[in-house]
N, C-alpha and C positions, 0 to 999 in steps of 0.2 A: 593340786597342779599337773600337767601332762608332763611326761617323761619322755625323752629321746636316748635312744641307744646311739651312742658315738662313736665307741670302739665295741669289738669283739676279739678276744683272746683267747688262745690255747694255753696259757699257763698262768697258774696260780699269781706266782710271784710276779709276772709281769703285770696282772691286772690292779692288784694290789701297790703294785709301786704306782700306777698312773693314778689309781683311789687316792693314794697319799699326795700326789701332786697337786691334784685339783684340790683337796681337802685343806690342804697347807695354804692354798691360793684363795680360801673362802668360797671356793664352790663345793656347793652340798652334792654329793653323788653317791652311788649305790652301785653293788654288784648283785646281777641276779642270781646267781647260783652258789656263792659262798656258803651259804647254810647247807644245801643239799651236799656239797663235797666234802662239808666237815664233818656234818653227819656220818656219812657212808665210808670216810675215810679212801675213797678213793678218787680218781682224777676222771671227772665227767667232760673238762672241756676239749678233749679231741672228738666228741661225738657231738655235742653242739654248743662251744663255747663258752666264754664267761663275759656275759654282757655288761660293759660299762653304761650306767645310764646317768643323765644329770637333767636339770629343769629346762624345758624348752629355751627358756630367754638366756639360759646361761651357754646353750649348745656352741655358739660361735666362738665364744672365749675359751670355753673347755677345749675345743678344737685346737685353738692357736697354740695353748698352754702346753698341750701334748705334742704338737707336730713341730715348736721351737722352742723347747724350754729354754734356751738361753736368751732369748729376745725379752725384754722388758715390754709388758703389754699395758697398755695404759685403756681405762674404760673409756 
């Protein structure tokens, strides 16, 4: 299934919070460079950012969840 980049973060913490929000709401998501930053123990985000990806079909609802976290979202 094709993936879409929906946000790019400069902070591991912010990226992981967003990832948790999506997963808690049943939306599968991944961070594209969490492995490299963890393996090398350095922050790579200022250079290329940490990309948050979701399935194309979940893109719109994922963006709404992240942009309006207090809003109840109906599918």
